[in-house]
N, C-alpha and C positions, 0 to 999 in steps of 0.2 A: 229366232221365241224372243221379243219383249219380256220380263220379266223382274218382279224384288229379286234383290240379291241372295240365297240361301248362309247357311255358317259352310257350307263345303264350299265356298267360290272365294274363299279366304282369297288364297297361293295365286290361285287365277285373276284376281282383280289387280294384286298388286303388282304381277307380271306384266299385266296395262299402263299402272299409274308409276311403276322402270321408265319403260316407253315418253310416257310423258313428265319426270322429273328425275333422268337421268344419276346426274349427282345425289342427289339426297341420297342418302349412307340409308345404310343394309343394317332391320335395324334383326340384334338378335336377340333382344330382353325380354319378346312378345310381347311388346306395349304396341302393336300395328295391329297384330292382333283381339289386344282388347280391344283398344278403342272400333276396330272392326261391328262386333261383339256391341257397344253399345250402339251401335248406328244400326244395324239391325234387327236390338232389337228396345228402341228407341219411335215410340210415337213421334212425329211429324215429321223426323228422319226417315225420306226411304234414300237403297242408293239401286242402281236398279243395272240391267244387264244387258246383252243380247246375244244368244249362243248361238248359233250354228251349228248339226252337228254334234252336241257335249260340249266347243269347245265357248269362253266367250271368248266373244269376238270386239266388245263394244261392254260403256261404262260411266254412267251419272250419276251423279246422288243435285238430289233434291230434296232444302227444303225447307219448307214452312212450318214460318216463321209466326203464331194468332199478334193481334195486334189492333190497334185500338184505333187509329183513326180509319176511313175509308167504310164506315158505318162495317166495324168491328170486324172487315172482311180480313184473312190471313194473306199476307202475300210470299210467294216462294224467293230458293237463293238458290240458284245454279254452277255447281260447282264437278271439276273434276271430268270431267266428258273425253272421254279417249276409246276410237276406235284404230284397232291395231292398227303397226303401220303398217303389215301386212294387205291390208283391204281395206288401208281410208280409196278414200273416191268414189267406193261401193254400192255412194249409197245408204252404205251400216249406219252411218248420224245422222242424218236428219231422217232415217226410221228407230233410232232411242232417241234423240228430237221428238218428236213429235210428241213418243210412246210419255215422254217426259213432263211434256208443256200439258199435258191434255192430262194427269194424272194432277197437274198443280193446277187447270181447270176444275178440277172432279173435286178437293178440296174447299173448292169454292175460295183459288186466292184467284186475286186482281187483277197482280200482276208478277208474271218475277223476269227476276234478275241473275246475269252471268259480268264475272271480270273474264277476264283473259291477257294476258301477258305480250302475248303474242302475237310479233311485230308481223307477220304476217298477210298479206293482203291477202289469199288463201281463205284463209284463220274467218279474219272480215268478211267476209265472204259470202263463203256459210253461214254464221250465224246470220246473215238478214235475211238470207233464201227462209233459215230456218224462222221470221218476222220477230228476229228482234231488229231494235234500230238503234244506235249511239248517238241519234240524236236528241231524245226527248230530255236524259238526265247527263248529269257530270259523275262520274266514279273520280272518287281518293282514296286513297287505300294510308297509312301508315302501321308500323311495323316496331314492335321492343324496342327501345336504344341497346345497338350494338346488339344487335336479329345479324343473322347470321341469312335467314331464310327467305 
């Protein structure tokens, strides 16, 4: 079942995020849960999950951003796309991406963007199969000086 994340999904989503970024430190000060609650409580920020038999097996994070250009149509940024390692290749990724993109279109977005740090050709093929193109725009990334992120 594709649905918006609920407050009680935190632990299952963090489990998936650890698969996405295994080198991230485990936070024990609760700041990750505070950020999670802020996301699920803020209009325009949508954390989605795909649930099977009561278990969250995939997640995406959709940011709908107001815009002045393009007839004041918002645009979307999709982040943190994760399918549980044990279930990859089963079509769940396409399923959650289809729901996430539909949510962006339903919000009136004129485009949806995402970036991946993966160099795996299968990851790029997956995003192309979901309707994304790497040939339209060029992405650049800046990080704060002396950041280890």
